[in-house]
C-alpha positions in Angstrom: -11.2 -36.3 -15.3 -10.5 -34.1 -12.2 -10.5 -35.6 -8.7 -11.8 -32.8 -6.5 -11.8 -33.0 -2.8 -15.3 -32.3 -1.4 -13.9 -29.9 1.2 -12.1 -27.9 -1.5 -15.3 -27.8 -3.6 -17.3 -26.7 -0.5 -14.7 -24.0 0.3 -14.8 -22.6 -3.3 -18.6 -22.5 -3.3 -18.8 -20.9 0.1 -16.2 -18.3 -0.7 -18.1 -17.5 -4.0 -21.4 -17.2 -2.1 -19.9 -14.9 0.5 -18.4 -12.8 -2.3 -21.7 -12.5 -4.1 -23.6 -11.7 -0.9 -21.2 -9.0 0.4 -20.9 -7.3 -3.0 -24.6 -7.4 -3.7 -25.6 -6.4 -0.2 -25.7 -2.7 -1.1 -28.2 -3.4 -3.9 -30.8 -5.0 -1.6 -32.1 -1.8 -0.2 -33.9 0.9 -2.3 -32.9 3.8 0.0 -29.4 5.3 -0.2 -26.7 4.2 2.3 -24.8 6.7 4.4 -21.9 6.1 6.6 -21.7 7.6 10.0 -19.6 10.8 10.3 -16.9 9.0 12.3 -16.6 6.3 9.6 -16.3 8.8 6.8 -13.6 10.7 8.7 -11.7 7.5 9.3 -11.8 6.5 5.7 -10.1 9.8 4.8 -7.0 8.4 6.5 -7.1 4.9 4.9 -5.1 5.7 1.8 -2.3 7.3 3.8 -2.2 4.4 6.3 -2.2 1.8 3.4 0.6 3.7 1.6 2.6 4.0 4.8 2.2 0.3 5.5 3.7 -0.6 2.1 6.4 2.1 1.7 7.9 2.4 5.2 9.0 -1.3 5.5 10.6 -1.0 2.0 12.7 1.9 3.1 13.8 0.7 6.6 14.1 -3.1 6.1 16.1 -5.5 4.0 15.2 -9.1 3.8 12.9 -8.8 6.9 15.5 -7.1 9.1 15.9 -3.5 10.0 18.8 -1.9 8.2 21.8 -1.4 10.4 23.8 1.1 8.4 23.2 4.7 7.3 24.8 3.9 4.0 21.6 2.9 2.3 20.4 4.9 -0.8 16.8 4.4 0.1 17.1 6.5 3.3 18.6 9.5 1.5 16.2 9.1 -1.4 13.2 9.0 0.9 14.5 12.1 2.7 15.0 14.0 -0.6 11.6 13.0 -1.8 10.0 14.1 1.5 11.8 17.4 1.5 10.8 18.1 -2.1 7.1 17.2 -1.3 7.0 19.6 1.7 8.7 22.3 -0.3 6.8 22.1 -3.6 3.8 19.8 -2.9 4.2 18.0 -6.3 4.1 14.2 -6.7 6.1 14.1 -9.9 8.8 16.3 -8.4 8.9 14.0 -5.3 9.5 11.0 -7.5 12.2 12.7 -9.6 14.0 14.1 -6.5 14.0 10.7 -4.8 15.3 8.9 -7.9 17.9 11.7 -8.6 19.3 10.9 -5.2 18.8 7.1 -5.2 20.3 6.3 -8.6 23.7 7.8 -8.1 24.1 6.4 -4.6 22.8 3.0 -5.5 24.5 2.6 -8.9 27.5 4.8 -8.4 28.5 4.0 -4.9 26.8 0.6 -4.6 24.8 1.4 -1.6 
């Protein structure tokens, strides 16, 4: 019925085995695992780094190229959101402030 290439089948089985081993690795020991202090400290910055890696390119790039004009609504929206966050420290207000700047510039002026 299905003609499966042996290499494809081997790859699927190997990736499945690696997934089971790596996810089950922490259950093999009966004593609790602790990370070194330097690793725990580094993991505190992981969410910030991941968010920056996703958000910053969306703000400063269009179709894989850096934007070349200041007339881009995303720049002003990001600045407004950043200012709101540093002023009030609220996530919802940051989103509302950014969108309140972005929508009129994008829809109204076509930026």
